[in-house]
NUTOR-11535 format. One record per residue (C-alpha): residue number from 1; x, y, z; residue in one letter. Coordinates in Angstrom, 1 decimal. Example, Ala and Ser with C-alpha at 12.3 -4.5 7.8 and 13.67 -1.06 7.14 Angstrom:
2
 tiro   east  north     up torti
    1   12.3   -4.5    7.8     A
    2   13.7   -1.1    7.1     S
END
This chain:
301
 tiro   east  north     up torti
    1   26.9  -38.6   38.7     M
    2   27.3  -35.6   36.5     T
    3   31.1  -35.8   36.4     N
    4   31.5  -39.4   35.3     L
    5   34.8  -40.1   33.5     P
    6   34.6  -40.4   29.8     R
    7   35.2  -44.1   29.7     E
    8   32.3  -44.7   32.1     K
    9   29.7  -43.1   29.7     R
   10   28.1  -45.0   26.8     A
   11   28.1  -43.1   23.5     R
   12   24.5  -43.0   22.2     L
   13   22.4  -41.9   19.2     I
   14   18.7  -42.4   19.5     L
   15   16.7  -43.0   16.3     N
   16   13.0  -42.7   17.0     T
   17    9.7  -42.7   15.2     D
   18    8.5  -40.5   18.1     A
   19    5.0  -39.7   16.9     K
   20    4.1  -43.2   15.8     N
   21    2.4  -44.2   19.1     E
   22    2.9  -43.3   22.7     A
   23    5.9  -45.2   24.1     D
   24    8.8  -43.6   22.2     D
   25    8.3  -40.5   24.3     Q
   26    9.1  -42.4   27.5     F
   27   12.3  -43.8   26.1     T
   28   13.4  -40.4   24.8     I
   29   12.9  -38.8   28.2     V
   30   14.6  -41.8   30.0     H
   31   17.6  -41.5   27.8     A
   32   17.9  -37.7   28.4     L
   33   17.8  -38.4   32.1     L
   34   20.5  -41.0   32.1     T
   35   23.9  -39.6   33.2     P
   36   25.8  -42.6   32.0     T
   37   24.9  -41.7   28.4     F
   38   27.2  -39.6   26.3     D
   39   24.3  -38.5   24.1     F
   40   25.4  -37.5   20.6     H
   41   22.0  -36.9   19.1     G
   42   18.4  -37.8   18.3     I
   43   17.3  -38.8   14.8     I
   44   13.7  -38.3   13.8     A
   45   12.5  -41.5   12.0     A
   46    9.6  -42.1    9.6     H
   47    7.0  -44.7   10.4     F
   48    5.6  -45.4    7.0     G
   49    2.6  -43.8    5.4     A
   50   -0.1  -45.8    7.0     H
   51   -0.9  -43.2    9.7     R
   52    0.6  -40.1    8.2     S
   53    2.0  -38.9    4.9     K
   54    4.5  -36.8    6.9     T
   55    5.6  -39.3    9.5     S
   56    9.3  -38.3    9.8     M
   57    8.3  -34.6   10.2     E
   58    5.7  -35.6   12.8     D
   59    8.4  -37.4   14.7     S
   60   10.7  -34.4   14.6     R
   61    8.0  -32.1   15.9     Q
   62    7.4  -34.5   18.8     E
   63   11.1  -34.7   19.7     I
   64   11.3  -30.9   19.7     D
   65    8.2  -30.7   21.9     H
   66    9.7  -33.1   24.5     L
   67   12.9  -31.1   24.6     L
   68   10.9  -27.9   25.1     K
   69    8.9  -29.4   28.0     L
   70   12.2  -30.4   29.6     M
   71   13.8  -27.0   29.0     D
   72   16.5  -28.7   26.9     L
   73   16.0  -27.0   23.6     E
   74   19.3  -26.4   21.8     G
   75   21.3  -28.6   24.1     R
   76   21.3  -31.8   22.1     I
   77   21.7  -32.3   18.3     P
   78   18.5  -33.3   16.5     V
   79   18.6  -34.5   12.9     A
   80   16.0  -35.5   10.4     N
   81   16.2  -39.1    9.1     G
   82   14.9  -40.5    5.9     A
   83   11.3  -39.5    5.0     A
   84   10.5  -43.0    3.7     A
   85   11.8  -46.5    3.4     A
   86   14.7  -47.6    1.1     L
   87   13.5  -48.1   -2.5     P
   88   15.5  -51.3   -2.7     D
   89   18.4  -53.1   -0.9     E
   90   21.2  -51.3   -2.7     T
   91   20.0  -47.6   -2.7     T
   92   20.4  -45.5    0.4     P
   93   18.1  -42.6    1.4     V
   94   20.7  -40.0    2.4     P
   95   19.7  -37.7    5.3     S
   96   21.2  -35.6    8.0     P
   97   20.4  -38.5   10.4     G
   98   22.3  -41.1    8.4     A
   99   25.2  -38.7    8.2     Q
  100   25.1  -38.2   11.9     M
  101   25.6  -41.9   12.4     I
  102   28.5  -42.0    9.9     I
  103   30.2  -39.0   11.5     D
  104   30.1  -40.3   15.0     Q
  105   31.0  -43.9   14.0     A
  106   34.0  -42.7   12.0     M
  107   35.2  -40.2   14.7     S
  108   38.4  -40.8   16.7     D
  109   36.5  -41.9   19.8     D
  110   37.5  -45.5   20.6     D
  111   34.4  -46.3   22.7     R
  112   31.5  -48.3   21.1     P
  113   28.8  -46.2   19.5     L
  114   25.3  -47.4   20.4     Y
  115   22.7  -46.5   17.9     V
  116   19.3  -47.4   19.3     A
  117   16.5  -47.8   16.8     F
  118   12.9  -47.6   18.1     L
  119   11.4  -47.9   14.6     G
  120   12.6  -49.0   11.2     P
  121   16.3  -49.5   10.3     L
  122   16.2  -47.1    7.4     T
  123   18.9  -44.7    8.6     D
  124   21.2  -47.5    9.7     M
  125   21.0  -49.2    6.4     A
  126   21.4  -45.9    4.5     S
  127   24.5  -45.1    6.6     A
  128   26.0  -48.5    5.8     I
  129   25.3  -48.1    2.1     L
  130   26.7  -44.6    2.1     M
  131   29.8  -45.5    4.1     E
  132   30.8  -49.2    3.8     P
  133   33.6  -48.7    6.3     R
  134   30.9  -48.8    9.0     L
  135   31.1  -52.6    8.6     N
  136   34.5  -52.5   10.3     E
  137   33.6  -49.8   12.9     S
  138   32.8  -50.1   16.6     N
  139   29.0  -49.6   16.1     V
  140   26.4  -51.5   18.0     I
  141   22.9  -51.3   16.4     C
  142   20.2  -51.9   19.1     V
  143   16.9  -52.6   17.3     W
  144   13.4  -52.9   18.7     I
  145   11.9  -54.9   16.0     G
  146   11.2  -58.3   14.3     G
  147    8.7  -61.0   15.1     G
  148    8.8  -64.1   17.2     V
  149   11.8  -66.3   16.8     W
  150   12.3  -68.5   14.8     P
  151    9.3  -68.1   12.5     S
  152    8.8  -64.3   12.4     G
  153    5.8  -62.7   10.7     G
  154    4.2  -59.3   10.7     R
  155    5.8  -56.7   13.0     E
  156    5.3  -52.9   12.7     F
  157    8.9  -51.7   12.8     N
  158   10.1  -54.3   10.3     L
  159    7.1  -53.7    8.1     M
  160    8.1  -50.1    7.6     N
  161   11.4  -51.0    5.9     D
  162   12.0  -54.7    5.2     I
  163   14.8  -53.8    2.7     A
  164   16.7  -51.8    5.4     A
  165   16.4  -54.7    7.8     A
  166   18.0  -57.0    5.2     N
  167   20.8  -54.6    4.5     V
  168   21.6  -54.4    8.3     V
  169   21.4  -58.1    8.8     M
  170   23.7  -58.9    5.9     R
  171   26.2  -56.3    7.1     S
  172   29.0  -56.8    9.6     K
  173   27.7  -54.2   12.0     V
  174   27.0  -55.7   15.5     Q
  175   23.3  -56.0   16.1     V
  176   21.3  -56.5   19.3     W
  177   17.7  -57.4   18.5     Q
  178   14.8  -57.1   20.9     I
  179   11.9  -58.8   19.1     P
  180    8.2  -58.3   19.6     S
  181    7.9  -61.2   22.1     T
  182   10.1  -59.2   24.5     V
  183    9.0  -55.6   24.0     Y
  184    5.3  -56.5   24.3     R
  185    6.0  -57.6   27.9     M
  186    6.8  -54.0   29.0     M
  187    3.2  -53.3   30.1     S
  188    2.2  -50.5   32.5     V
  189   -1.3  -49.6   33.7     S
  190   -2.9  -46.2   33.9     Y
  191   -2.9  -46.2   37.6     A
  192    0.8  -47.0   37.7     E
  193    1.7  -44.2   35.4     L
  194   -0.6  -41.7   37.2     Q
  195    0.9  -42.6   40.6     E
  196    4.5  -42.6   39.4     R
  197    4.7  -39.9   36.6     C
  198    1.7  -37.6   36.4     E
  199    2.7  -35.3   39.2     D
  200    6.3  -35.0   38.0     K
  201    6.1  -31.7   36.3     G
  202    5.1  -30.8   32.8     A
  203    7.0  -33.6   31.2     I
  204    5.5  -36.3   33.5     G
  205    2.0  -35.1   33.0     K
  206    2.4  -34.9   29.2     Y
  207    3.8  -38.5   29.1     L
  208    0.7  -39.8   30.8     V
  209   -1.8  -37.7   29.0     D
  210   -0.6  -38.4   25.6     Q
  211   -0.5  -42.2   26.3     L
  212   -4.1  -42.2   27.5     I
  213   -5.2  -40.0   24.6     D
  214   -3.6  -42.4   22.1     W
  215   -5.4  -45.3   23.6     N
  216   -8.8  -43.5   23.5     L
  217   -8.3  -42.5   19.9     R
  218   -7.0  -45.8   18.5     V
  219   -8.2  -48.7   20.6     H
  220  -11.8  -50.0   20.6     Q
  221  -13.3  -51.3   23.8     G
  222  -12.0  -50.9   27.4     P
  223   -8.3  -50.6   27.8     I
  224   -6.1  -49.6   30.8     E
  225   -2.6  -50.5   29.8     H
  226    0.2  -49.8   27.4     R
  227    3.5  -51.5   26.6     S
  228    6.5  -49.2   27.0     L
  229    8.0  -51.4   24.3     G
  230   10.9  -49.2   23.3     D
  231   12.4  -49.0   26.8     T
  232   14.5  -52.2   26.4     P
  233   16.7  -50.4   23.9     A
  234   18.1  -48.6   26.9     L
  235   18.0  -51.5   29.3     S
  236   20.3  -53.6   27.2     V
  237   22.9  -50.8   27.1     I
  238   22.7  -49.9   30.8     L
  239   22.4  -53.6   32.0     N
  240   23.5  -56.0   29.2     P
  241   23.1  -59.0   31.5     L
  242   19.6  -57.9   32.6     G
  243   17.9  -60.4   30.4     G
  244   18.4  -63.6   28.7     T
  245   19.8  -63.7   25.2     F
  246   21.6  -65.9   22.6     D
  247   24.0  -65.2   19.8     W
  248   22.3  -66.5   16.6     R
  249   23.3  -66.3   12.9     P
  250   21.7  -63.1   11.5     A
  251   18.6  -63.9    9.5     P
  252   17.1  -62.3    6.4     E
  253   13.5  -61.4    6.0     F
  254   11.0  -62.5    3.4     S
  255    8.4  -60.0    2.0     P
  256    6.0  -61.6    4.4     Q
  257    8.4  -60.7    7.3     M
  258    9.3  -64.3    8.1     H
  259   12.8  -65.1    9.1     Y
  260   15.0  -66.7    6.5     I
  261   17.7  -68.7    8.3     H
  262   20.4  -69.4    5.8     N
  263   23.3  -69.3    8.2     G
  264   25.4  -67.1    5.9     Q
  265   25.8  -64.0    8.2     H
  266   27.6  -63.1   11.4     R
  267   25.9  -63.8   14.7     P
  268   23.6  -61.2   16.3     I
  269   22.5  -60.9   19.9     K
  270   18.8  -61.8   20.3     V
  271   17.1  -61.1   23.6     Y
  272   14.5  -63.5   24.8     D
  273   13.6  -61.7   28.1     T
  274   14.3  -58.4   29.8     I
  275   14.4  -57.5   33.5     D
  276   11.2  -55.3   33.4     I
  277   11.4  -54.3   37.1     R
  278   14.9  -52.8   36.6     Y
  279   14.3  -50.6   33.6     I
  280   10.8  -49.3   34.7     L
  281   11.9  -48.5   38.2     E
  282   15.0  -46.8   36.8     D
  283   12.8  -44.5   34.7     F
  284   10.5  -43.7   37.6     Y
  285   13.4  -42.8   39.9     A
  286   15.2  -40.6   37.3     K
  287   11.9  -38.8   36.5     L
  288   11.3  -38.1   40.2     A
  289   14.9  -36.9   40.7     R
  290   14.6  -34.6   37.7     F
  291   11.4  -33.1   39.1     H
  292   13.1  -32.5   42.4     R
  293   15.9  -30.7   40.6     G
  294   18.5  -33.3   41.3     V
  295   21.3  -33.1   38.7     Q
  296   21.4  -36.3   36.6     G
  297   21.1  -35.5   32.9     L
  298   22.9  -37.3   30.1     A
  299   26.1  -35.7   28.9     N
  300   25.2  -34.0   25.6     F
  301   28.2  -34.5   23.4     G
END
């Protein structure tokens, strides 16, 4: 599948708070191993200041480490995103990452540009505020974030930039939302990961080790699972009908992260379920093929 025609490859930018927890790493690797992606870059995202005062830089270091483990250094553009959340709903935080989104969205390529956000929406909101023409562009913002519909409430990715989420929801950019009720269902066990990933080279071992290490350091009491909750961001691009969804008027968010349903904004696609078997098995198969040396990387545009 290395010679897919241009129109059969999905243009992708991945925005990731990669060192926040232990699941972004799986999604980054999965995207890199997907030949139907025309991969235009990875943006390092912040994840607030709760766990680190240098969260964006931490994410960048983790991205670079993954690329090194896969022997892909220098083959894909990596840009730093904003170091912190928007100061308000009218002021962008310019960054190379936000500029990457603008440049790709305003290019001559007539295919949709998918920008998958695994953390806060800071860089998407900044790009919109910096370049309002994005409202009329062929951009699809895929967001892992937001609480249970229709009430909402505290959710980590939203918490790290509520202002940015409001900017994006009020815009005209197409949004596909995967809320917490969906992404929390992507559970895997230690035994599953050890059997399917641990013996798949340096990258497979690292993915498993860093996940178990995260749980040991952060969680109290016995634990033997993790939600690979960022993976649906890829699933909905690769298999848009592999889940149930509805088009609903875009909400706004209160300071307490509850949905405000005023009916004033264009519809967004909200997923209610994801085909978990499909996306997890797709990842395991691609990792195994990569370990065997089978060609199957993304096209790095």
